[in-house]
C-alpha positions, -999 to +999 in steps of 0.1 A: +000+000+000+010+036+001+013+045-036+046+049-055+068+038-026+052+004-028+043+003-065+063-028-075+054-050-045+018-038-045+014-045-082+026-081-076+003-084-045-027-070-064-022-096-092-021-124-065-052-110-048-071-107-082-063-143-088-083-154-057-119-162-058-146-135-061-160-148-029-126-140-011-126-104-024-162-100-014-154-113+021-125-088+025-148-059+014-176-070+037-154-069+068-148-032+067-161+002+056-142+025+032-147+063+035-133+083+005-128+111+003-126+124+039-146+155+049-125+187+044-129+195+081-116+161+093-094+166+124-064+149+107-060+179+084-055+201+115-027+180+131+007+195+135+023+167+115+001+172+084+004+210+085+042+208+088+047+182+061+023+197+035+031+234+038+020+240+002-015+226+010-012+204-021-040+181-031-043+149-010-053+113-016-072+105+015-093+076+028-103+058+060-110+021+066-130+011+097-140-022+112-162-029+142-159-061+162-179-072+193-160-067+225-168-102+237-148-116+208-116-097+217-089-111+240-098-098+275-063-085+283-066-060+255-098-044+268-082-026+298-080+007+278-082+023+244-045+028+247-037-009+251-061-018+223-046+008+199-011-005+206-023-041+200-038-030+167-005-013+157+015-044+166-009-066+147-008-043+117+030-046+112+032-083+121+002-096+102+006-118+071-005-091+046+026-070+054+050-100+050+056-095+012+065-059+017+086-067+048+105-093+027+110-069-002+124-041+020+145-065+040+163-076+008+168-040-003+175-021+029+184-044+058+219-040+071+242-025+098+229+010+091+193+000+097+198-026+124+180-004+149+147-006+129+119-031+132+123-059+106+108-092+117+072-100+125+083-109+161+099-075+166+068-057+152+045-077+174+064-066+206+074-030+199+059-001+218+060+022+188+074+053+205+079+084+183+110+079+162+105+041+158+115+031+123+099+002+105+116-016+075+133+016+064+100+028+050+079+041+080+086+063+110+064+067+140+056+104+145+031+104+173+018+079+199-012+089+219-036+068+239-060+065+210-039+068+179-005+060+165+006+079+134+034+069+111+050+087+082+057+071+048+068+080+013+106+078+016+133+064+038+133+077+074+167+094+068+150+118+044+133+139+071+127+170+050+099+176+025+095+148+001+083+144-036+059+118-021+048+120+015+021+106+037+006+098+070-009+065+082-029+067+114-039+036+134-067+040+160-088+018+183-117+029+205-141+009+226-178+017+226-190-001+257-226+010+253-228-007+219-205-035+230-180-031+201-145-019+194-140+003+164-107+000+145-096+027+121-069+032+095-066+067+080-042+074+051-031+106+035-007+110+006+005+141-012+034+157-031+053+176-005+084+192-018+070+219-041+037+236-049+015+215-072-001+235-100-033+223-117-046+202-088-028+170-096-028+144-068+001+123-057-014+089-065-034+080-096-067+063-093-056+028-102-029+028-075-053+043-050-078+015-057-051-011-050-043+007-018-080+006-007-081-031-012-048-036+006-058-014+035-091-034+039-071-067+038-047-054+064-075-043+086-092-077+084-060-096+092-047-072+119-080-069+138-085-106+135-053-112+154-068-094+184-097-119+187-099-149+210 
């Protein structure tokens, strides 16, 4: 997922997904809700991270994937707080099987002494606390970690901390609604061209790649949230 950065592995993954049964694709789609585009007054557009990284207010590819699961199906030790549930969803997101092809791709390209401090294996990802500054497979950097949301930056290697030709935010969130008896899990993704002013309203990611991202995000959500169930 995440547009041009993942174009090659995503293209291969999308072919594999397309080769599965129609019933399988229908199942993935039925397990989550896709919101696209986001309202212009969505709180994520007011965050310091977004304002800092998109100073030109360039057009944005934006979407949100949500899934609700009954609380009584989730492992009890994760229901102590939204903070614990959010961390568990983040750990599951980076350790779930849907991320494995990308993890393998980046391991071959970028794993080495200079990146040894980063998270590479599924085991590392399943145990990390995702404090700000945590780097994942030389492609993602944790920017913020609050009780209800963990936000990572993507679009280039972490070492490129300035404005980027392709930039983006990926926010992972979990909240319990005890009155309704469900937990709501959310992925929010923004992507834009960040290093210069875009004239003519062109977005960073063309529609075909965006559509692949939507499918990948919904698959990730299904797999990651499923890891939290009994």
